[in-house]
N, C-alpha and C positions, 0 to 999 in steps of 0.2 A: 520564716514567719510570714513573709509576704506571700509565699505560695499558698499557705493555709487561708489567708484572708481572701485571696483571689478565688480559691476553691469554694469558700463559703459564699462569695458573691456570685459565682457561676451557677450554683444550684438554683437559687431563685430565678435567675435569668432563664435557665433551661425550663423551669416550671412555667414561667409566664409564656414562653414561646410555645411549649407543648400544649398548655391549656388553651391558648388562642387558636392554635391549629386544629385541635380536636373539636373545640366548640364550634368553630365556623365551618369546618369541612364535614363533620360527621354527625354530631348529636345536638348541637344548638347550645345556647347559653344556659337556659334554665335546667336542662338535664345535667349539664356539666357542674353547675353549682350544687345540685342535689347529690351528684356523685362524690364531689369533694367533701360534702358534709357527711354523707354516709360512710365513706372510708375513714373519716376522722372518728366517728362514733364507734364503728366496728373495731377500729384499731385501739381505741381507748379501753374498750371492753376486754380485748385480748391482752393489753398491757396490764390491766388490773388483775386478770386471772393468772397470768404468768408471774406477776409480782408476788401474789400470794403463794404460788407454788415454789418460787425461788426462796422466799423467806422461810417456808417450811423445810426445804432442803438445807438451808443455811443453819437452822436450829438443830436439825438432826446431825449434821456434820460436827457442829460445836458440841453437842451432847456426846458424840462418839470420840471427841478429843482430836478431831482432824481440823486443819485450817480450811476455812471455806473459800478457797481461792477461786474455783470455778463459779461458785454462787455469787461472789462479789463482782466478778466480771460480767456475769449475767445481769446482775442488778444495774451495772453501768450501762450495759446494752439496752436494758429496758427503759432507763431514763432517757437515753438518746432516742430510742424508737418512739417514745411518747412525744418528745419534742418534734421529731420528724412527722409524726402522724397528725399533730395539731397544726402544722404549717400547711396551708392550702397549696396543693399542687400534686401532680401525678408522680414526679420524680421523687419528691420527699416521701410520698405515701409508699412507693415501692421500697425505698431504703428503710422506712419504718417497719414495713411488713417483713422484710428480710431479717431485721434485728429482733423482732418479737416472736417469730415462729421458731420453735426449738429445732426443727429439721434444718433450717438454714443458719440459726444462731450458733449451733455447736461447731460446725466447720469454721465459721468466722472466728469464734473464740479460740479454737486450736491454732489457726493461722496467726492470730494476734499474739498468743503466748509464744509461739515458736519464733516468729520473725521480729517481734517488737519487745515484749516484756523480758524474756530470758536474755537476749543480747544486751539490753539496757541494764538489767540487774547484774550480769556478769561484768560489764564495763565498770559499773559503780563499785562492785564488791570484790573485784579482782579474781573472779572465778568461783568464789565461795557460794554463790547463789545456786549454781547448777552442779557443783561438785567437781569442777575442772580446776583443781588446785595442784600445785607442784609440791611434792613432799620432800624433794631433795634438789638443791641447786636452783637454777633458773632456766627457763626455756631457751634453747639455743646456746647453752653454756660452752665453756672452753674445754680444751683437752685436760687441763688440771682438774676441772670438776668431774670429768669422766673418769679420771684416774682415782679421784677421791671416792667416787661412787663405787668403783670396783673394789677398793679396799674395804669399804663398809657394806659389803653385799649382804651381810647378815642382818641388816636393818638396825644396827646400833645396839644390839642386845648385849647384856653382860652375863656371861656364863658363870653361874655359881656352882662350884664343885660340891661334892657330897659333904665335905667337912666344913663348909662355910656357913651353914645355917642349921638351926635346930628348932624344933617345934616343942614348946614347953607344955602347952595344953591345947584345947580346942579353940581357945580365943586369942592366944598370943603366940608369937614366934620372934626369934632374934636372928639378925643377919650380921655377920662379921665380915668386913671387907679387908681387914688387916692393915689399913692405913690410918685408922683413927687414933688420936692421941688421948691418953688417959690423964696426963698431968700437964699443967700449964707452966712448968719450970723451964722448959726449953723453948718457949715461944719468944721470938725476936720482936721487940717493940718497934723497931724501925721498919720492919717489913709490913706494909699495909695489907698484904694478902695472906699473912700468917694467921693460923688459927689460934 
């Protein structure tokens, strides 16, 4: 957490140093203030246009029945870019423009999904988020588990012979396993697992 606080304090520090250097060495203070105001205004117009576009894409994906994951990430990036563009400074303006323009936002979104979101979701959901689940045993299992896996190589299916089921009509069928009891006379009351 301390790293994030230091990073957030480092960005305004770099902005102040860069603004002072550019203003005194190259263009002067009045053009520098006008440049900061201009980048803020242009950036806010871009954020507004991209926000409308993202909301439209989100509505279309919801209408098609797809989860709007990319659009939600884009919305978060647009909120962050608006904050960066409103903060006076060249470094924050650069970060804001990188997050608002789709050409640079899409690779940033893909990297965020690959290296942050999917590993975090897998860690919290035990692999169910990305489909990396174990269907038999545990990862790095023992030899007993490997032997059990070899015995059940058919996937645990139950083979019904030709005489074990019959179809009565189009809507119903019966299956006889041969181990079902029809009377309750021979049920042992002391056995909790008896039927």
